[in-house]
C-alpha positions in Angstrom: 58.0 -8.2 51.8 55.2 -7.6 49.2 54.3 -4.0 48.3 50.9 -2.9 47.0 49.9 -0.1 44.7 46.2 0.8 44.1 44.0 3.1 42.1 40.4 4.0 41.7 38.9 5.9 38.8 35.5 6.7 37.3 35.2 5.2 33.8 32.4 5.9 31.3 30.5 2.7 30.6 30.9 3.2 26.9 34.7 3.5 27.4 35.1 0.2 29.3 36.2 -1.9 26.3 39.0 0.6 25.4 39.9 1.0 29.0 40.2 -2.8 29.4 42.4 -3.1 26.3 44.7 -0.4 27.6 44.8 -2.1 30.9 45.8 -5.4 29.3 48.6 -3.6 27.5 49.7 -1.8 30.7 49.6 -5.1 32.6 52.0 -6.7 30.2 54.4 -3.8 30.6 54.1 -3.8 34.5 54.7 -7.6 34.6 57.7 -7.3 32.4 59.1 -4.7 34.9 58.4 -6.9 38.0 54.7 -6.8 39.0 53.7 -10.1 40.6 49.9 -9.7 40.2 47.5 -7.2 38.7 43.8 -7.1 39.6 40.8 -5.0 38.7 37.3 -4.9 40.0 34.3 -2.8 39.0 31.8 -1.0 41.3 28.5 -2.8 41.8 26.4 -0.4 43.9 26.9 1.4 47.1 25.3 -0.5 50.1 24.9 2.2 52.8 23.2 5.4 51.8 24.2 7.0 55.1 27.9 6.8 54.2 29.7 8.7 51.5 30.4 6.3 48.7 33.5 5.8 46.5 31.4 7.0 43.6 30.4 10.2 45.4 34.1 10.8 46.4 35.2 10.4 42.7 32.2 12.5 41.5 30.9 9.6 39.4 28.4 10.6 36.8 25.3 8.4 36.0 27.1 7.1 32.9 30.2 6.0 34.8 31.3 3.2 37.1 34.4 3.0 39.4 37.2 0.7 38.6 39.4 -0.4 41.6 42.7 -1.9 40.7 45.8 -2.9 42.5 49.1 -4.4 41.8 51.4 -6.5 43.9 55.1 -6.0 43.8 58.0 -7.8 45.4 59.1 -4.5 47.1 58.8 -0.8 47.0 62.2 -0.6 45.3 60.9 -2.8 42.4 57.8 -0.5 42.0 60.0 2.6 42.1 62.3 1.1 39.5 59.3 0.3 37.3 58.0 3.9 37.6 61.4 5.3 36.8 61.8 3.1 33.7 58.3 4.1 32.5 59.2 7.8 32.9 62.2 7.3 30.6 60.3 5.5 27.8 58.1 6.8 25.1 54.4 6.0 25.8 53.8 2.3 25.2 50.1 2.0 26.2 47.1 2.8 24.0 45.6 6.2 24.5 42.1 4.6 24.3 41.8 4.6 28.1 39.9 7.9 28.2 39.2 8.9 31.8 39.6 12.0 34.0 42.9 11.5 35.9 42.0 14.5 38.1 39.3 12.3 39.7 41.6 9.3 40.1 42.8 8.2 43.5 46.1 6.3 43.9 48.2 5.0 46.8 50.9 2.6 47.8 50.8 0.3 50.8 53.3 -1.8 52.6 52.6 -4.9 54.6 54.4 -3.8 57.8 53.1 -0.8 59.7 55.3 2.3 59.5 57.0 3.7 62.6 56.2 7.2 63.7 59.5 8.5 62.4 59.0 7.2 58.8 55.3 8.1 58.3 54.5 10.0 55.2 51.2 10.9 53.6 
């Protein structure tokens, strides 16, 4: 069953070209290690001022936008193997993707709901 990994991060508007190039390089590596699909979308406003927006949660500055990306994997095991492989390699992706990882949000999702006994946060 498919497994999904996502991230959101604030990116300075002036750094978008470098970020996109690093993302292209990362995508090639992830696909070579089993990713089925990689997608990215960029924030385009926050429709409801009464709710806390993604930009507010990520402490987005006026010169930043939020990138939301996700990857589709055949299984959690394939994603875990990819992450283990990447940890064992020297850095292969450009360092041009300059952003504050302390404001980044990440998560993994499975298609079937967990049972109470195997729930983790």
